[in-house]
Biopython code that builds the backbone (N, CA, C, O; Angstrom):
import numpy as np
from Bio.PDB.StructureBuilder import StructureBuilder

atoms = [
    (1, "MET", "N", (33.661, 60.281, 23.283)),
    (1, "MET", "CA", (32.872, 59.078, 23.170)),
    (1, "MET", "C", (33.087, 58.242, 24.434)),
    (1, "MET", "O", (34.222, 57.972, 24.827)),
    (2, "ASP", "N", (32.002, 57.844, 25.052)),
    (2, "ASP", "CA", (32.092, 57.041, 26.270)),
    (2, "ASP", "C", (32.360, 55.588, 25.917)),
    (2, "ASP", "O", (31.813, 55.023, 24.970)),
    (3, "LYS", "N", (33.238, 55.015, 26.739)),
    (3, "LYS", "CA", (33.576, 53.602, 26.538)),
    (3, "LYS", "C", (32.638, 52.753, 27.408)),
    (3, "LYS", "O", (32.476, 53.041, 28.594)),
    (4, "GLN", "N", (32.038, 51.741, 26.849)),
    (4, "GLN", "CA", (31.136, 50.883, 27.619)),
    (4, "GLN", "C", (31.951, 49.968, 28.525)),
    (4, "GLN", "O", (33.012, 49.469, 28.148)),
    (5, "ARG", "N", (31.430, 49.765, 29.719)),
    (5, "ARG", "CA", (32.095, 48.890, 30.679)),
    (5, "ARG", "C", (31.210, 47.666, 30.919)),
    (5, "ARG", "O", (29.985, 47.742, 30.832)),
    (6, "GLY", "N", (31.849, 46.548, 31.221)),
    (6, "GLY", "CA", (31.096, 45.330, 31.505)),
    (6, "GLY", "C", (31.834, 44.107, 31.000)),
    (6, "GLY", "O", (32.933, 44.195, 30.451)),
    (7, "PHE", "N", (31.201, 42.970, 31.199)),
    (7, "PHE", "CA", (31.794, 41.705, 30.787)),
    (7, "PHE", "C", (31.149, 41.247, 29.486)),
    (7, "PHE", "O", (29.968, 41.487, 29.234)),
    (8, "THR", "N", (31.940, 40.597, 28.685)),
    (8, "THR", "CA", (31.395, 40.045, 27.447)),
    (8, "THR", "C", (30.714, 38.716, 27.746)),
    (8, "THR", "O", (30.916, 38.125, 28.808)),
    (9, "LEU", "N", (29.932, 38.269, 26.826)),
    (9, "LEU", "CA", (29.232, 36.994, 26.988)),
    (9, "LEU", "C", (30.224, 35.846, 27.125)),
    (9, "LEU", "O", (29.991, 34.923, 27.906)),
    (10, "ILE", "N", (31.306, 35.885, 26.393)),
    (10, "ILE", "CA", (32.326, 34.829, 26.461)),
    (10, "ILE", "C", (32.942, 34.782, 27.856)),
    (10, "ILE", "O", (33.130, 33.700, 28.411)),
    (11, "GLU", "N", (33.255, 35.939, 28.425)),
    (11, "GLU", "CA", (33.840, 35.970, 29.771)),
    (11, "GLU", "C", (32.877, 35.388, 30.798)),
    (11, "GLU", "O", (33.292, 34.629, 31.674)),
    (12, "LEU", "N", (31.615, 35.730, 30.700)),
    (12, "LEU", "CA", (30.625, 35.187, 31.631)),
    (12, "LEU", "C", (30.474, 33.680, 31.474)),
    (12, "LEU", "O", (30.338, 32.967, 32.468)),
    (13, "MET", "N", (30.495, 33.194, 30.256)),
    (13, "MET", "CA", (30.376, 31.754, 30.016)),
    (13, "MET", "C", (31.590, 31.002, 30.558)),
    (13, "MET", "O", (31.446, 29.893, 31.073)),
    (14, "VAL", "N", (32.776, 31.585, 30.451)),
    (14, "VAL", "CA", (33.979, 30.953, 30.994)),
    (14, "VAL", "C", (33.874, 30.852, 32.507)),
    (14, "VAL", "O", (34.204, 29.814, 33.080)),
    (15, "VAL", "N", (33.420, 31.911, 33.159)),
    (15, "VAL", "CA", (33.271, 31.892, 34.622)),
    (15, "VAL", "C", (32.235, 30.851, 35.038)),
    (15, "VAL", "O", (32.453, 30.117, 36.002)),
    (16, "ILE", "N", (31.126, 30.778, 34.333)),
    (16, "ILE", "CA", (30.099, 29.779, 34.651)),
    (16, "ILE", "C", (30.645, 28.370, 34.456)),
    (16, "ILE", "O", (30.349, 27.475, 35.248)),
    (17, "GLY", "N", (31.433, 28.167, 33.418)),
    (17, "GLY", "CA", (32.054, 26.855, 33.195)),
    (17, "GLY", "C", (33.007, 26.481, 34.312)),
    (17, "GLY", "O", (33.018, 25.331, 34.753)),
    (18, "ILE", "N", (33.808, 27.432, 34.781)),
    (18, "ILE", "CA", (34.740, 27.164, 35.884)),
    (18, "ILE", "C", (33.972, 26.821, 37.152)),
    (18, "ILE", "O", (34.339, 25.886, 37.863)),
    (19, "ILE", "N", (32.917, 27.562, 37.440)),
    (19, "ILE", "CA", (32.107, 27.276, 38.630)),
    (19, "ILE", "C", (31.469, 25.892, 38.521)),
    (19, "ILE", "O", (31.399, 25.169, 39.515)),
    (20, "ALA", "N", (31.011, 25.520, 37.352)),
    (20, "ALA", "CA", (30.402, 24.197, 37.163)),
    (20, "ALA", "C", (31.415, 23.084, 37.389)),
    (20, "ALA", "O", (31.098, 22.067, 38.007)),
    (21, "ILE", "N", (32.629, 23.272, 36.891)),
    (21, "ILE", "CA", (33.672, 22.250, 37.079)),
    (21, "ILE", "C", (34.031, 22.119, 38.552)),
    (21, "ILE", "O", (34.151, 21.006, 39.065)),
    (22, "LEU", "N", (34.202, 23.247, 39.237)),
    (22, "LEU", "CA", (34.528, 23.198, 40.667)),
    (22, "LEU", "C", (33.397, 22.564, 41.474)),
    (22, "LEU", "O", (33.656, 21.827, 42.426)),
    (23, "SER", "N", (32.162, 22.838, 41.106)),
    (23, "SER", "CA", (31.022, 22.228, 41.798)),
    (23, "SER", "C", (30.967, 20.728, 41.550)),
    (23, "SER", "O", (30.653, 19.957, 42.457)),
    (24, "ALA", "N", (31.268, 20.317, 40.337)),
    (24, "ALA", "CA", (31.246, 18.889, 40.012)),
    (24, "ALA", "C", (32.293, 18.125, 40.807)),
    (24, "ALA", "O", (32.107, 16.943, 41.097)),
    (25, "ILE", "N", (33.380, 18.776, 41.158)),
    (25, "ILE", "CA", (34.421, 18.139, 41.967)),
    (25, "ILE", "C", (34.090, 18.251, 43.449)),
    (25, "ILE", "O", (34.270, 17.291, 44.199)),
    (26, "GLY", "N", (33.612, 19.407, 43.873)),
    (26, "GLY", "CA", (33.417, 19.686, 45.294)),
    (26, "GLY", "C", (32.234, 19.002, 45.934)),
    (26, "GLY", "O", (32.338, 18.547, 47.073)),
    (27, "ILE", "N", (31.118, 18.913, 45.248)),
    (27, "ILE", "CA", (29.908, 18.346, 45.853)),
    (27, "ILE", "C", (30.080, 16.864, 46.187)),
    (27, "ILE", "O", (29.732, 16.475, 47.301)),
    (28, "PRO", "N", (30.594, 16.009, 45.294)),
    (28, "PRO", "CA", (30.808, 14.608, 45.689)),
    (28, "PRO", "C", (31.825, 14.461, 46.825)),
    (28, "PRO", "O", (31.678, 13.583, 47.676)),
    (29, "ALA", "N", (32.846, 15.308, 46.843)),
    (29, "ALA", "CA", (33.830, 15.235, 47.925)),
    (29, "ALA", "C", (33.175, 15.586, 49.255)),
    (29, "ALA", "O", (33.468, 14.959, 50.273)),
    (30, "TYR", "N", (32.304, 16.568, 49.257)),
    (30, "TYR", "CA", (31.612, 16.963, 50.481)),
    (30, "TYR", "C", (30.647, 15.871, 50.937)),
    (30, "TYR", "O", (30.541, 15.605, 52.134)),
    (31, "GLN", "N", (29.950, 15.240, 50.008)),
    (31, "GLN", "CA", (29.048, 14.145, 50.367)),
    (31, "GLN", "C", (29.823, 12.972, 50.957)),
    (31, "GLN", "O", (29.359, 12.333, 51.902)),
    (32, "ASN", "N", (30.998, 12.685, 50.406)),
    (32, "ASN", "CA", (31.848, 11.628, 50.949)),
    (32, "ASN", "C", (32.291, 11.983, 52.363)),
    (32, "ASN", "O", (32.328, 11.117, 53.237)),
    (33, "TYR", "N", (32.624, 13.241, 52.592)),
    (33, "TYR", "CA", (33.006, 13.702, 53.927)),
    (33, "TYR", "C", (31.853, 13.506, 54.911)),
    (33, "TYR", "O", (32.076, 13.063, 56.037)),
    (34, "LEU", "N", (30.633, 13.827, 54.506)),
    (34, "LEU", "CA", (29.482, 13.646, 55.387)),
    (34, "LEU", "C", (29.261, 12.177, 55.726)),
    (34, "LEU", "O", (28.922, 11.851, 56.863)),
    (35, "ARG", "N", (29.450, 11.283, 54.748)),
    (35, "ARG", "CA", (29.311, 9.846, 55.014)),
    (35, "ARG", "C", (30.350, 9.370, 56.025)),
    (35, "ARG", "O", (30.033, 8.611, 56.941)),
    (36, "LYS", "N", (31.590, 9.820, 55.855)),
    (36, "LYS", "CA", (32.643, 9.423, 56.793)),
    (36, "LYS", "C", (32.369, 9.965, 58.193)),
    (36, "LYS", "O", (32.620, 9.275, 59.181)),
    (37, "ALA", "N", (31.860, 11.182, 58.289)),
    (37, "ALA", "CA", (31.532, 11.761, 59.590)),
    (37, "ALA", "C", (30.407, 10.983, 60.262)),
    (37, "ALA", "O", (30.447, 10.760, 61.472)),
    (38, "ALA", "N", (29.405, 10.570, 59.491)),
    (38, "ALA", "CA", (28.304, 9.787, 60.048)),
    (38, "ALA", "C", (28.802, 8.434, 60.540)),
    (38, "ALA", "O", (28.375, 7.968, 61.596)),
    (39, "LEU", "N", (29.695, 7.800, 59.794)),
    (39, "LEU", "CA", (30.244, 6.510, 60.212)),
    (39, "LEU", "C", (31.064, 6.658, 61.488)),
    (39, "LEU", "O", (30.961, 5.825, 62.388)),
    (40, "THR", "N", (31.870, 7.701, 61.575)),
    (40, "THR", "CA", (32.666, 7.941, 62.778)),
    (40, "THR", "C", (31.764, 8.172, 63.979)),
    (40, "THR", "O", (32.029, 7.650, 65.062)),
    (41, "ASP", "N", (30.695, 8.952, 63.799)),
    (41, "ASP", "CA", (29.756, 9.200, 64.886)),
    (41, "ASP", "C", (29.086, 7.907, 65.327)),
    (41, "ASP", "O", (28.917, 7.667, 66.522)),
    (42, "LEU", "N", (28.711, 7.086, 64.377)),
    (42, "LEU", "CA", (28.081, 5.808, 64.696)),
    (42, "LEU", "C", (29.034, 4.900, 65.466)),
    (42, "LEU", "O", (28.643, 4.276, 66.453)),
    (43, "LEU", "N", (30.280, 4.827, 65.017)),
    (43, "LEU", "CA", (31.255, 3.982, 65.707)),
    (43, "LEU", "C", (31.539, 4.492, 67.116)),
    (43, "LEU", "O", (31.731, 3.693, 68.033)),
    (44, "GLN", "N", (31.568, 5.804, 67.301)),
    (44, "GLN", "CA", (31.800, 6.358, 68.630)),
    (44, "GLN", "C", (30.612, 6.110, 69.555)),
    (44, "GLN", "O", (30.779, 6.051, 70.773)),
    (45, "THR", "N", (29.424, 5.967, 68.991)),
    (45, "THR", "CA", (28.245, 5.670, 69.796)),
    (45, "THR", "C", (28.355, 4.288, 70.428)),
    (45, "THR", "O", (27.832, 4.065, 71.520)),
    (46, "PHE", "N", (29.029, 3.361, 69.756)),
    (46, "PHE", "CA", (29.125, 1.991, 70.254)),
    (46, "PHE", "C", (30.246, 1.767, 71.259)),
    (46, "PHE", "O", (30.320, 0.689, 71.848)),
    (47, "VAL", "N", (31.117, 2.741, 71.475)),
    (47, "VAL", "CA", (32.248, 2.549, 72.392)),
    (47, "VAL", "C", (31.786, 2.217, 73.809)),
    (47, "VAL", "O", (32.316, 1.269, 74.388)),
    (48, "PRO", "N", (30.818, 2.945, 74.412)),
    (48, "PRO", "CA", (30.385, 2.567, 75.769)),
    (48, "PRO", "C", (29.777, 1.166, 75.834)),
    (48, "PRO", "O", (29.981, 0.446, 76.812)),
    (49, "TYR", "N", (29.037, 0.778, 74.802)),
    (49, "TYR", "CA", (28.451, -0.566, 74.771)),
    (49, "TYR", "C", (29.545, -1.632, 74.746)),
    (49, "TYR", "O", (29.492, -2.616, 75.484)),
    (50, "ARG", "N", (30.515, -1.419, 73.897)),
    (50, "ARG", "CA", (31.595, -2.403, 73.762)),
    (50, "ARG", "C", (32.346, -2.570, 75.081)),
    (50, "ARG", "O", (32.605, -3.690, 75.521)),
    (51, "THR", "N", (32.689, -1.454, 75.702)),
    (51, "THR", "CA", (33.425, -1.512, 76.968)),
    (51, "THR", "C", (32.604, -2.213, 78.044)),
    (51, "THR", "O", (33.117, -3.072, 78.762)),
    (52, "ALA", "N", (31.327, -1.845, 78.156)),
    (52, "ALA", "CA", (30.483, -2.448, 79.187)),
    (52, "ALA", "C", (30.269, -3.935, 78.937)),
    (52, "ALA", "O", (30.270, -4.722, 79.885)),
    (53, "ILE", "N", (30.090, -4.330, 77.699)),
    (53, "ILE", "CA", (29.888, -5.754, 77.389)),
    (53, "ILE", "C", (31.159, -6.546, 77.664)),
    (53, "ILE", "O", (31.093, -7.664, 78.176)),
    (54, "GLU", "N", (32.311, -5.981, 77.330)),
    (54, "GLU", "CA", (33.575, -6.672, 77.623)),
    (54, "GLU", "C", (33.749, -6.867, 79.125)),
    (54, "GLU", "O", (34.144, -7.945, 79.569)),
    (55, "LEU", "N", (33.456, -5.826, 79.914)),
    (55, "LEU", "CA", (33.588, -5.947, 81.369)),
    (55, "LEU", "C", (32.585, -6.948, 81.933)),
    (55, "LEU", "O", (32.924, -7.729, 82.823)),
    (56, "CYS", "N", (31.361, -6.932, 81.427)),
    (56, "CYS", "CA", (30.344, -7.877, 81.889)),
    (56, "CYS", "C", (30.744, -9.308, 81.542)),
    (56, "CYS", "O", (30.596, -10.211, 82.366)),
    (57, "ALA", "N", (31.244, -9.519, 80.338)),
    (57, "ALA", "CA", (31.655, -10.862, 79.926)),
    (57, "ALA", "C", (32.813, -11.358, 80.777)),
    (57, "ALA", "O", (32.875, -12.541, 81.112)),
    (58, "LEU", "N", (33.731, -10.466, 81.129)),
    (58, "LEU", "CA", (34.844, -10.872, 81.997)),
    (58, "LEU", "C", (34.359, -11.200, 83.400)),
    (58, "LEU", "O", (34.842, -12.149, 84.017)),
    (59, "ASP", "N", (33.401, -10.417, 83.913)),
    (59, "ASP", "CA", (32.895, -10.647, 85.270)),
    (59, "ASP", "C", (32.059, -11.919, 85.374)),
    (59, "ASP", "O", (32.127, -12.624, 86.380)),
    (60, "HIS", "N", (31.266, -12.218, 84.336)),
    (60, "HIS", "CA", (30.338, -13.345, 84.405)),
    (60, "HIS", "C", (30.795, -14.563, 83.615)),
    (60, "HIS", "O", (30.116, -15.590, 83.632)),
    (61, "GLY", "N", (31.900, -14.477, 82.939)),
    (61, "GLY", "CA", (32.417, -15.623, 82.207)),
    (61, "GLY", "C", (31.699, -15.919, 80.905)),
    (61, "GLY", "O", (31.836, -17.017, 80.366)),
    (62, "GLY", "N", (30.952, -14.987, 80.399)),
    (62, "GLY", "CA", (30.251, -15.189, 79.125)),
    (62, "GLY", "C", (29.318, -14.034, 78.843)),
    (62, "GLY", "O", (29.180, -13.118, 79.653)),
    (63, "LEU", "N", (28.672, -14.084, 77.680)),
    (63, "LEU", "CA", (27.801, -12.987, 77.274)),
    (63, "LEU", "C", (26.337, -13.187, 77.644)),
    (63, "LEU", "O", (25.533, -12.271, 77.467)),
    (64, "THR", "N", (25.971, -14.359, 78.153)),
    (64, "THR", "CA", (24.567, -14.660, 78.403)),
    (64, "THR", "C", (23.905, -13.675, 79.371)),
    (64, "THR", "O", (22.812, -13.199, 79.063)),
    (65, "PRO", "N", (24.504, -13.338, 80.530)),
    (65, "PRO", "CA", (23.808, -12.417, 81.440)),
    (65, "PRO", "C", (23.978, -10.940, 81.073)),
    (65, "PRO", "O", (23.533, -10.067, 81.819)),
    (66, "CYS", "N", (24.593, -10.659, 79.971)),
    (66, "CYS", "CA", (24.901, -9.268, 79.611)),
    (66, "CYS", "C", (23.829, -8.709, 78.685)),
    (66, "CYS", "O", (23.903, -8.874, 77.467)),
    (67, "ASP", "N", (22.832, -8.048, 79.267)),
    (67, "ASP", "CA", (21.751, -7.443, 78.494)),
    (67, "ASP", "C", (21.814, -5.928, 78.623)),
    (67, "ASP", "O", (22.416, -5.398, 79.557)),
    (68, "GLY", "N", (21.185, -5.236, 77.673)),
    (68, "GLY", "CA", (21.134, -3.783, 77.727)),
    (68, "GLY", "C", (20.359, -3.303, 78.939)),
    (68, "GLY", "O", (19.287, -3.832, 79.233)),
    (69, "GLY", "N", (20.874, -2.323, 79.641)),
    (69, "GLY", "CA", (20.218, -1.779, 80.820)),
    (69, "GLY", "C", (20.571, -2.511, 82.100)),
    (69, "GLY", "O", (20.075, -2.137, 83.162)),
    (70, "SER", "N", (21.404, -3.537, 82.045)),
    (70, "SER", "CA", (21.818, -4.253, 83.250)),
    (70, "SER", "C", (23.320, -4.477, 83.219)),
    (70, "SER", "O", (23.940, -4.442, 82.156)),
    (71, "ASN", "N", (23.891, -4.704, 84.370)),
    (71, "ASN", "CA", (25.325, -4.981, 84.505)),
    (71, "ASN", "C", (26.204, -3.867, 83.926)),
    (71, "ASN", "O", (27.286, -4.135, 83.406)),
    (72, "GLY", "N", (25.741, -2.636, 84.018)),
    (72, "GLY", "CA", (26.529, -1.510, 83.536)),
    (72, "GLY", "C", (26.458, -1.263, 82.050)),
    (72, "GLY", "O", (27.128, -0.364, 81.541)),
    (73, "ILE", "N", (25.661, -2.041, 81.341)),
    (73, "ILE", "CA", (25.526, -1.854, 79.895)),
    (73, "ILE", "C", (24.448, -0.796, 79.658)),
    (73, "ILE", "O", (23.333, -0.931, 80.163)),
    (74, "PRO", "N", (24.764, 0.253, 78.896)),
    (74, "PRO", "CA", (23.764, 1.309, 78.667)),
    (74, "PRO", "C", (22.530, 0.772, 77.952)),
    (74, "PRO", "O", (22.612, -0.152, 77.143)),
    (75, "SER", "N", (21.388, 1.371, 78.269)),
    (75, "SER", "CA", (20.156, 1.017, 77.561)),
    (75, "SER", "C", (20.254, 1.504, 76.124)),
    (75, "SER", "O", (20.957, 2.476, 75.847)),
    (76, "PRO", "N", (19.559, 0.842, 75.208)),
    (76, "PRO", "CA", (19.607, 1.278, 73.807)),
    (76, "PRO", "C", (19.115, 2.715, 73.656)),
    (76, "PRO", "O", (18.114, 3.106, 74.255)),
    (77, "THR", "N", (19.817, 3.476, 72.866)),
    (77, "THR", "CA", (19.433, 4.856, 72.581)),
    (77, "THR", "C", (19.378, 5.049, 71.077)),
    (77, "THR", "O", (19.829, 4.200, 70.308)),
    (78, "THR", "N", (18.826, 6.161, 70.677)),
    (78, "THR", "CA", (18.793, 6.484, 69.253)),
    (78, "THR", "C", (19.702, 7.675, 68.993)),
    (78, "THR", "O", (19.868, 8.544, 69.849)),
    (79, "THR", "N", (20.278, 7.704, 67.824)),
    (79, "THR", "CA", (21.066, 8.848, 67.390)),
    (79, "THR", "C", (20.416, 9.404, 66.136)),
    (79, "THR", "O", (19.400, 8.886, 65.673)),
    (80, "ARG", "N", (20.987, 10.428, 65.605)),
    (80, "ARG", "CA", (20.405, 10.998, 64.395)),
    (80, "ARG", "C", (20.605, 10.100, 63.187)),
    (80, "ARG", "O", (20.016, 10.344, 62.134)),
    (81, "TYR", "N", (21.433, 9.055, 63.321)),
    (81, "TYR", "CA", (21.708, 8.153, 62.204)),
    (81, "TYR", "C", (21.011, 6.812, 62.341)),
    (81, "TYR", "O", (21.013, 6.016, 61.402)),
    (82, "SER", "N", (20.415, 6.549, 63.499)),
    (82, "SER", "CA", (19.746, 5.264, 63.683)),
    (82, "SER", "C", (18.242, 5.490, 63.778)),
    (82, "SER", "O", (17.806, 6.547, 64.233)),
    (83, "PRO", "N", (17.456, 4.525, 63.362)),
    (83, "PRO", "CA", (16.002, 4.696, 63.435)),
    (83, "PRO", "C", (15.532, 4.683, 64.883)),
    (83, "PRO", "O", (16.134, 4.015, 65.723)),
    (84, "PRO", "N", (14.462, 5.415, 65.182)),
    (84, "PRO", "CA", (13.949, 5.460, 66.573)),
    (84, "PRO", "C", (13.326, 4.160, 67.007)),
    (84, "PRO", "O", (12.856, 4.048, 68.139)),
]
sb = StructureBuilder()
sb.init_structure("model")
sb.init_model(0)
sb.init_chain("A")
sb.init_seg("    ")
for serial, (resi, resn, name, xyz) in enumerate(atoms, 1):
    if name == "N":
        sb.init_residue(resn, " ", resi, " ")
    sb.init_atom(name, np.array(xyz, "f"), 0.0, 1.0, " ", f" {name:<3s}", serial, name[0])
structure = sb.get_structure()
């Protein structure tokens, strides 16, 4: 007599339940990671602006003559996180 091979319905349901639990934990953690990465990228985009504005303010004694595209301050650009 041949013995049947395979998984029972209960075993398959247990595996599906485990995958669902791991997904419920993993997907929000991954989304949080993406948000943090976007924030870090955004903050790193502003580093050249901050440095140039600080140098311009020190050279001119204030922020009034410090505009984008002049005095070493980069012109405004767009990133994948900012609107065009």
